[in-house]
C-alpha angles and dihedrals in degrees: 000000000000132000132185115209116194107221106151100095120125094228090217094168092053098047092090088065104028108022100169107044136064119252092252091064093056107132114246121172091344098310137082114264090243092057089055089054093050095045092047095047092047087066089064097047101268107144104153119069130187114195128184119213138197116133113064092339093175091063091060096042094046091053101042103025114176091335096253093124090054096047094251141088119251127196122187136204119196117211114202086189120026113261096197128247095291094033089062089073092064093079093047098041097106091054098048099082098140138039107307139174132230120210125183106233095221096067130083117217142174091187118156099237092186089066095046091049089049091053090047093054096041090055092044084230123177093198126021124185126198104232137182138183115269125207092205105052091153091074101030138089103251135209121206119204133182127232090280091053091250112149111242102170147004123219109201120205129273091056116213089213137002114295119224128189096023125091101146122107130191115261095206099256122109139176114207138182117227093241090069091067092075086072096055110130104261097222117054147239092079133157128217098228099033100040119007105040097046088050090052091053091052091054091054095254111164108241127174137190116231109201121204134158093206113132109282115152138169115238096188097118131050091246094051091044090054091049092053092047092050092048091053096042091050090047092237085140 
């Protein structure tokens, strides 16, 4: 199975602490964050990885190579100019010919991907987003679902007016079918939540929100990074 890991971000907020490495190389429990992703996804049958690069690309390529030492295959795409989260798929489109997942590289997760994939197939979904409740909906991108967990609308921050009936936010993990790629915005940069997913809804694409409380945390700031490290070191997860 195939997985796209988004690893091109500049990591601006982390540069005060780690000025010379990409976010996905941040050390957590003795290993780079990206190695945690690869090892965890391997458990669920993912053996082909597509990783976009921009900031210090050689650091990532020198460590992971073609993936052989980790028991997987890794393919890279270097972006001289950032293509955006959804735009990153443009360079991989011809390889993504089956159900695939997208994981933002700056999160840490212990998600059971088998359960999420099962939900995706049961719903005959073409695009499934991992979602969770947010306690600060006023400054979050929000996902509204109906009683069957089908996504009906996105509310992108900043909100023009108060949002009612939606308190779910995206947790930066997606399952997509290859047919969705024909709707990728043609001109990058493009963003999943702002550009690509709303366009899919308008075309009638079936999209669902998969809710899970399994540990999935952003490590994109020094404070959040420390929280994840503490959780792992104290064996909370």
